[in-house]
C-alpha positions in Angstrom: 19.2 -39.9 -14.4 22.6 -38.3 -13.8 22.9 -39.9 -10.4 23.4 -36.5 -8.7 24.2 -37.4 -5.1 25.7 -34.2 -3.7 23.7 -31.2 -2.6 24.1 -27.8 -4.2 27.1 -26.0 -2.8 26.9 -22.8 -4.9 23.6 -21.1 -5.5 22.9 -17.7 -7.2 19.7 -16.0 -8.2 20.8 -14.3 -11.5 17.6 -12.4 -12.0 14.0 -11.9 -10.7 11.2 -9.5 -11.2 11.3 -7.9 -7.8 10.0 -8.7 -4.3 9.6 -7.2 -0.9 8.3 -8.4 2.5 4.7 -8.7 1.2 5.2 -9.9 -2.4 7.4 -12.7 -3.7 9.2 -12.5 -7.1 6.8 -13.6 -9.9 9.7 -14.7 -12.1 13.3 -15.8 -11.4 16.3 -17.6 -12.7 18.5 -19.5 -10.3 21.8 -21.3 -10.9 22.8 -24.3 -8.8 26.3 -25.8 -9.0 26.4 -29.5 -7.8 29.3 -32.0 -7.8 29.7 -33.9 -11.0 29.1 -37.6 -11.4 30.2 -40.5 -13.5 27.7 -39.2 -16.2 28.9 -35.6 -16.4 31.8 -34.2 -18.3 33.4 -32.2 -15.4 33.8 -32.3 -11.7 30.9 -29.8 -11.4 27.5 -29.5 -13.1 25.5 -26.3 -13.5 21.7 -26.6 -13.2 19.5 -23.6 -14.0 16.0 -23.2 -12.6 13.6 -21.0 -14.6 10.3 -19.9 -12.9 7.3 -17.8 -13.8 7.0 -18.6 -17.5 10.7 -17.9 -18.1 12.4 -20.6 -20.2 16.0 -21.3 -21.3 17.3 -20.4 -24.8 16.9 -23.7 -26.6 19.1 -22.4 -29.4 22.1 -21.7 -27.2 25.4 -22.4 -28.7 25.8 -25.8 -26.9 22.2 -27.0 -27.5 21.4 -29.4 -30.3 17.7 -28.3 -30.5 16.7 -27.2 -34.0 16.3 -23.4 -34.4 12.6 -23.7 -35.3 11.7 -25.8 -32.2 9.8 -24.1 -29.4 10.4 -25.5 -25.9 7.5 -26.7 -23.8 6.2 -24.3 -21.2 7.4 -26.6 -18.4 9.9 -29.5 -18.3 13.6 -30.1 -18.4 16.3 -29.4 -21.0 19.4 -31.5 -20.6 22.3 -30.3 -22.8 25.0 -33.0 -23.3 28.2 -33.0 -25.3 26.7 -34.9 -28.2 22.9 -34.3 -27.9 20.2 -32.5 -26.1 17.2 -34.1 -24.3 13.9 -32.2 -24.0 11.6 -33.6 -21.4 8.2 -31.9 -21.2 6.2 -32.3 -18.0 3.4 -33.6 -20.1 4.4 -35.4 -23.3 7.1 -37.7 -24.6 10.8 -36.7 -24.4 12.7 -35.8 -27.5 16.4 -36.3 -28.2 18.3 -34.1 -30.6 19.8 -34.2 -33.2 16.9 -36.5 -34.2 18.8 -38.1 -37.1 21.6 -39.2 -34.7 19.4 -40.5 -31.9 16.4 -42.0 -33.7 14.8 -44.8 -31.7 17.2 -44.3 -28.8 14.6 -43.3 -26.1 13.1 -46.1 -24.1 10.1 -45.2 -21.9 10.1 -46.4 -18.3 7.3 -48.6 -17.1 4.2 -46.8 -15.8 5.8 -44.8 -12.9 3.4 -42.4 -11.4 4.3 -39.8 -8.7 0.8 -39.9 -7.3 0.9 -43.6 -6.6 4.6 -44.1 -6.0 4.5 -43.7 -2.3 1.3 -45.7 -1.8 2.5 -48.5 -4.0 5.8 -48.5 -2.1 4.0 -48.8 1.2 1.6 -51.5 0.0 4.3 -53.6 -1.7 6.9 -52.9 0.9 9.3 -51.7 -1.8 11.3 -48.5 -2.1 9.6 -46.2 -4.7 11.7 -44.6 -7.4 11.3 -41.2 -5.8 12.0 -41.9 -2.1 13.1 -39.7 0.7 16.8 -39.9 -0.2 16.0 -38.3 -3.6 13.3 -36.0 -2.3 15.4 -34.6 0.5 18.2 -33.5 -1.9 15.6 -32.0 -4.3 13.8 -30.2 -1.5 17.1 -28.9 -0.1 18.1 -27.4 -3.5 14.7 -25.8 -4.0 14.6 -24.2 -0.6 18.1 -22.9 -1.0 16.9 -21.3 -4.3 14.2 -19.5 -2.2 16.9 -18.1 0.0 19.1 -17.1 -3.0 16.2 -15.0 -4.4 16.6 -12.7 -1.3 20.2 -12.1 -2.3 19.9 -11.4 -6.0 23.3 -11.6 -7.8 25.2 -12.8 -4.7 26.4 -16.4 -4.7 25.5 -18.5 -1.6 28.0 -21.1 -0.5 26.2 -24.0 1.3 27.6 -26.4 3.8 25.1 -29.3 3.6 26.6 -31.4 6.3 26.2 -28.6 8.9 23.1 -27.1 7.3 24.4 -23.6 7.1 25.3 -20.9 4.5 29.0 -20.1 4.9 29.3 -17.2 2.4 27.2 -14.7 0.6 28.8 -12.8 -2.3 32.3 -12.8 -3.8 35.7 -12.2 -2.3 35.4 -11.3 1.4 31.8 -12.2 2.2 29.8 -9.8 4.4 29.2 -11.5 7.8 25.9 -9.6 8.2 24.6 -11.1 4.9 25.8 -14.6 6.0 23.8 -14.1 9.3 20.8 -12.8 7.4 20.9 -15.7 5.0 21.2 -18.3 7.8 18.1 -16.7 9.4 16.1 -18.3 6.6 17.6 -21.8 7.0 15.8 -22.6 10.3 12.6 -21.3 11.9 12.4 -19.9 15.4 9.4 -21.6 17.0 7.3 -20.1 19.8 7.5 -22.0 23.1 5.2 -25.0 23.0 5.5 -25.3 19.2 9.1 -26.5 19.1 10.1 -29.4 16.8 12.7 -31.8 18.3 16.0 -32.0 16.4 16.5 -35.3 14.5 
């Protein structure tokens, strides 16, 4: 909806519930910074991912959500300059303040993630959630998985060269950069290699 075309270039796991080589964090909060678009107020946009039953504070200073409203357990919260859009994963979206935006939401025609790819193949049409969109989303989520391993340290990502260029603030530790990049690509055993594209 915001026409985000650039990949995340700054990723930081702000908090998680703990992990080790055997157990992944059950809950985490990750900030992604992406280039702004024609629909954003600035030249950068911050996106925060909440996982494991964590949710944002709907009553934050910049949110327009009423104080009594409880956010859905999963979905999206888009905070704009003049209003806030709450999009549950199951249910109709709501736009606040309601009195200002009454009747402003138009529902899209029956788009379905489960049938989008099949319908695209059968009709020879590009689905709404094609590889161009899916690749950027997957890249961001996978970078979030790497950021969880470096809680509190910002990762700087070079999407064009598919590598992490910095971990932390100031003078980044080269050892941390090497460790982070270890998670970008997998080392395959002989005979199981995947050819570069």
